[in-house]
ZATOR-375924 format. One record per residue (C-alpha): x, y, z. Coordinates in steps of 0.2 Angstrom, whole numbers, padded with zeros to 4 digits, always signed. Layout:
! residues N
XYZ
...
! end
This chain:
! residues 473
+0523+0421-0541
+0543+0419-0546
+0554+0432-0537
+0561+0438-0551
+0545+0445-0555
+0547+0466-0551
+0544+0470-0533
+0529+0487-0538
+0520+0470-0545
+0522+0461-0530
+0517+0477-0518
+0500+0480-0535
+0494+0464-0529
+0495+0464-0510
+0488+0483-0514
+0472+0476-0523
+0467+0465-0506
+0465+0479-0497
+0459+0496-0502
+0463+0503-0520
+0473+0520-0524
+0460+0533-0526
+0472+0540-0538
+0473+0525-0549
+0460+0518-0547
+0440+0526-0548
+0425+0516-0545
+0413+0531-0552
+0406+0519-0566
+0399+0501-0563
+0396+0492-0578
+0383+0483-0578
+0392+0465-0581
+0379+0459-0598
+0389+0477-0606
+0406+0468-0604
+0419+0461-0621
+0430+0454-0624
+0439+0470-0634
+0439+0481-0616
+0453+0488-0608
+0445+0498-0594
+0431+0491-0586
+0425+0490-0567
+0409+0478-0557
+0402+0475-0543
+0393+0460-0539
+0387+0447-0523
+0398+0431-0523
+0384+0413-0528
+0398+0403-0528
+0416+0398-0523
+0428+0384-0528
+0441+0376-0517
+0455+0380-0522
+0465+0363-0533
+0480+0357-0539
+0483+0356-0559
+0500+0349-0568
+0499+0353-0589
+0517+0349-0600
+0526+0364-0594
+0520+0368-0576
+0512+0365-0559
+0502+0374-0550
+0484+0381-0542
+0469+0387-0547
+0451+0393-0541
+0435+0400-0545
+0421+0411-0540
+0406+0418-0547
+0398+0435-0547
+0380+0442-0549
+0375+0461-0552
+0359+0469-0548
+0353+0463-0565
+0355+0445-0562
+0370+0443-0576
+0381+0433-0571
+0403+0431-0573
+0414+0417-0568
+0433+0423-0562
+0445+0413-0560
+0463+0413-0549
+0479+0407-0557
+0496+0400-0546
+0500+0415-0533
+0485+0424-0538
+0475+0411-0533
+0484+0409-0517
+0480+0426-0512
+0462+0428-0517
+0456+0411-0507
+0452+0418-0491
+0450+0435-0498
+0432+0429-0508
+0417+0425-0498
+0400+0418-0503
+0385+0430-0499
+0399+0446-0499
+0400+0461-0513
+0416+0464-0522
+0422+0478-0532
+0432+0469-0548
+0443+0478-0563
+0460+0476-0573
+0456+0458-0578
+0457+0449-0593
+0438+0445-0604
+0438+0430-0614
+0426+0418-0617
+0416+0405-0609
+0416+0387-0613
+0397+0385-0611
+0402+0364-0610
+0409+0371-0594
+0401+0388-0588
+0383+0386-0587
+0381+0402-0581
+0370+0417-0591
+0386+0428-0596
+0397+0419-0610
+0411+0428-0602
+0424+0424-0588
+0437+0434-0579
+0456+0431-0578
+0463+0440-0563
+0482+0444-0565
+0491+0453-0553
+0487+0469-0558
+0469+0465-0554
+0458+0475-0542
+0447+0464-0531
+0439+0476-0520
+0426+0472-0502
+0412+0481-0504
+0404+0488-0488
+0386+0490-0489
+0384+0506-0494
+0392+0500-0508
+0383+0488-0510
+0373+0482-0524
+0356+0492-0525
+0343+0477-0529
+0334+0478-0542
+0314+0478-0545
+0307+0461-0548
+0296+0459-0563
+0286+0446-0557
+0280+0431-0570
+0263+0422-0567
+0268+0405-0564
+0256+0402-0578
+0268+0405-0591
+0283+0398-0584
+0278+0382-0594
+0280+0385-0609
+0298+0395-0606
+0309+0388-0610
+0323+0377-0597
+0338+0388-0590
+0326+0402-0590
+0332+0417-0577
+0315+0423-0568
+0306+0435-0555
+0294+0425-0547
+0280+0424-0531
+0267+0412-0526
+0257+0411-0508
+0265+0395-0501
+0255+0376-0501
+0266+0364-0497
+0286+0362-0492
+0291+0348-0491
+0302+0334-0481
+0322+0335-0483
+0327+0324-0495
+0347+0318-0499
+0353+0323-0516
+0372+0312-0524
+0378+0321-0537
+0388+0315-0548
+0402+0321-0543
+0401+0309-0526
+0395+0325-0514
+0380+0325-0507
+0369+0340-0506
+0349+0341-0498
+0333+0347-0508
+0318+0353-0503
+0304+0354-0512
+0291+0369-0512
+0274+0370-0521
+0265+0389-0522
+0251+0396-0533
+0250+0414-0536
+0236+0424-0543
+0234+0416-0559
+0228+0400-0551
+0243+0389-0554
+0254+0378-0545
+0272+0376-0549
+0285+0370-0539
+0303+0376-0531
+0315+0366-0529
+0327+0373-0512
+0346+0368-0512
+0358+0364-0500
+0359+0375-0482
+0344+0385-0491
+0334+0368-0492
+0340+0366-0473
+0338+0384-0466
+0327+0394-0476
+0313+0378-0481
+0314+0374-0464
+0307+0393-0459
+0295+0391-0472
+0287+0373-0464
+0285+0383-0446
+0278+0394-0454
+0265+0385-0465
+0261+0373-0450
+0258+0386-0436
+0243+0390-0451
+0251+0405-0460
+0249+0413-0473
+0266+0414-0482
+0273+0423-0497
+0288+0415-0504
+0299+0429-0518
+0310+0422-0530
+0323+0431-0538
+0335+0427-0552
+0329+0407-0550
+0331+0395-0565
+0319+0388-0574
+0322+0370-0575
+0311+0352-0578
+0311+0335-0571
+0295+0327-0571
+0285+0343-0577
+0292+0361-0577
+0296+0370-0558
+0309+0382-0554
+0325+0379-0546
+0335+0393-0535
+0357+0395-0540
+0369+0407-0533
+0360+0419-0541
+0343+0417-0534
+0338+0429-0519
+0323+0422-0507
+0312+0435-0501
+0300+0424-0484
+0283+0438-0484
+0289+0454-0493
+0283+0469-0494
+0281+0468-0515
+0263+0474-0521
+0262+0457-0527
+0263+0450-0511
+0248+0458-0502
+0236+0452-0516
+0242+0436-0512
+0240+0441-0494
+0221+0447-0495
+0217+0434-0506
+0221+0422-0491
+0227+0402-0493
+0211+0396-0499
+0213+0378-0508
+0198+0382-0522
+0208+0395-0530
+0224+0383-0529
+0222+0378-0545
+0236+0362-0548
+0245+0359-0566
+0256+0348-0564
+0266+0337-0576
+0257+0316-0575
+0269+0302-0578
+0257+0287-0585
+0264+0271-0580
+0253+0255-0570
+0263+0245-0561
+0284+0242-0562
+0283+0237-0578
+0272+0250-0585
+0257+0248-0596
+0260+0243-0615
+0257+0257-0625
+0257+0259-0646
+0265+0273-0654
+0250+0282-0660
+0245+0281-0639
+0258+0290-0636
+0259+0303-0647
+0241+0306-0642
+0245+0306-0622
+0261+0317-0626
+0248+0330-0637
+0238+0332-0621
+0249+0344-0610
+0266+0345-0603
+0269+0327-0597
+0280+0315-0594
+0279+0296-0601
+0286+0280-0593
+0279+0267-0603
+0286+0250-0615
+0282+0246-0632
+0280+0232-0644
+0291+0241-0660
+0301+0236-0676
+0318+0244-0678
+0319+0251-0693
+0335+0265-0695
+0350+0269-0684
+0355+0284-0687
+0373+0282-0685
+0388+0275-0696
+0404+0271-0692
+0414+0285-0682
+0402+0293-0672
+0388+0276-0662
+0398+0281-0645
+0406+0293-0635
+0421+0295-0625
+0419+0293-0608
+0423+0293-0591
+0433+0274-0586
+0432+0280-0568
+0420+0272-0555
+0410+0286-0542
+0400+0279-0526
+0403+0263-0533
+0399+0264-0551
+0404+0269-0570
+0406+0288-0569
+0401+0288-0591
+0404+0306-0588
+0412+0314-0610
+0429+0315-0607
+0442+0324-0624
+0460+0324-0628
+0470+0333-0625
+0486+0338-0638
+0500+0324-0627
+0487+0310-0630
+0480+0308-0613
+0461+0311-0608
+0453+0325-0596
+0438+0322-0587
+0429+0335-0580
+0417+0328-0568
+0430+0323-0560
+0444+0334-0562
+0456+0323-0567
+0468+0315-0584
+0473+0301-0587
+0477+0287-0603
+0463+0280-0608
+0444+0280-0607
+0428+0271-0611
+0413+0271-0622
+0398+0271-0622
+0383+0269-0634
+0373+0283-0643
+0361+0276-0653
+0347+0288-0660
+0332+0273-0665
+0318+0273-0677
+0305+0262-0670
+0293+0256-0681
+0273+0247-0676
+0256+0247-0684
+0252+0263-0679
+0269+0274-0685
+0286+0278-0681
+0295+0285-0667
+0312+0293-0662
+0321+0287-0647
+0339+0288-0642
+0348+0275-0631
+0361+0273-0620
+0374+0261-0615
+0359+0246-0609
+0349+0248-0626
+0363+0247-0636
+0372+0232-0627
+0356+0220-0628
+0354+0227-0649
+0370+0224-0654
+0377+0210-0641
+0391+0222-0641
+0400+0234-0631
+0403+0249-0639
+0423+0250-0634
+0418+0232-0644
+0413+0242-0660
+0425+0253-0659
+0438+0238-0660
+0430+0231-0673
+0436+0246-0684
+0453+0243-0684
+0453+0226-0683
+0462+0218-0699
+0459+0199-0693
+0436+0198-0697
+0427+0205-0711
+0414+0212-0695
+0414+0231-0695
+0399+0242-0685
+0389+0243-0699
+0386+0225-0699
+0384+0219-0684
+0372+0238-0683
+0364+0230-0697
+0359+0210-0691
+0349+0222-0678
+0339+0226-0690
+0321+0223-0694
+0317+0212-0680
+0305+0216-0665
+0306+0221-0648
+0300+0227-0630
+0307+0241-0627
+0308+0254-0611
+0305+0271-0615
+0306+0288-0604
+0296+0302-0616
+0294+0322-0608
+0288+0335-0620
+0302+0351-0618
+0298+0370-0626
+0309+0376-0640
+0304+0393-0646
+0290+0392-0642
+0290+0375-0650
+0284+0358-0640
+0293+0342-0644
+0295+0325-0638
+0309+0317-0632
+0308+0299-0630
+0324+0288-0621
+0326+0270-0624
+0332+0265-0607
+0328+0243-0611
+0327+0234-0624
+0322+0218-0622
+0319+0201-0634
+0301+0197-0637
+0295+0180-0633
+0282+0178-0645
+0273+0160-0636
+0274+0171-0620
+0266+0185-0630
+0253+0172-0638
+0248+0164-0620
+0245+0181-0615
+0235+0186-0628
+0224+0171-0628
+0221+0172-0610
+0213+0190-0612
+0201+0182-0625
+0195+0169-0615
+0194+0182-0602
+0182+0192-0610
+0173+0177-0618
+0168+0174-0600
+0165+0189-0595
+0151+0192-0609
! end
């Protein structure tokens, strides 16, 4: 903050970190976060801090400064991000603690950028030197909302990122698994399987300190042959090798709570005959995966929610791109010895900003994003491939193909390069999954690898198979 700022602003900023003046600010009317809008001037919210980011330095063409942000959740499960800049950031950073409750008022509300803000609110708050940030005492903390538990059997029909309350009997607690994040940091995960009165079983992913502390507590209780009930409030539906539930910063865990649903589960006990698992299946035979036709892939995927890993011998019929949209601009920095490849955006000064690395540099990389239409004797199938598949198909990198757009020394264009790859047989390694959007199930295919077909080897393999069949008969 500059020294020529009026002293009253400095005093109000310092005052806001202590107790707000009862003459100028009252907290009788607390607004739910979900009712906020950018046109409000008078509002007050309160909630629990679920995530706090480190304070960082930033630099623009006009100024240098510092920034940090923190997320809060209220008793309704609504989340919102609060951002502080410069002197406000330095002042409030040490006053905000994860897990503590705060009252916030007199901030600037604006639309959040969904690319960088994945909370369930489309708004975010910027705190100023006139904002109120007051730590709540125990009596002032938000009341807990009565959970509305969703049966685990219904979770498989919900779209990803839906917030739910779930409760179930703990059947299994896994060991800690180290997970490397895309930004290079590391966290921990522990899988817990629960089963409720609907008879369906689902995986719960515990993350970070909760995976270590609460997960160990659950594991010890289960080892002692105890009936363990786990309830989660404001957990998030996800998908990885099947539907699952992830805890977030807004999630509250209850072990053996006093909810009526918990009493019913306790009475039922952990009878294994009542625990009917409903999990996604992964279809593959060995490291090379079983080969399937397009019709058999569709048939397998229509049976029930699952992922499938397989290979497919098919003709490349169409690539749904033009000269301008066969790529996306990506980060060229290395993270843990591997290219970052996170999408980046160009700024007004022609530099490129990488959200994952939180850096701006003067160049970027180009990565393939190719929607492909494949065909065999049984039908057609759409899938998407990225750099590894694109490089094998087109025999050029995305950067080389991008350079052809403005290369006057050659008659080659991106379209002509893509056209040469069409109407040829390839062996495609696929990863498929089914996802539900608006109650409609859709098949999603990612093409991880593309390889040329060795027809001579294919013929020998076919003849060997026929020979084996003849011998058996």
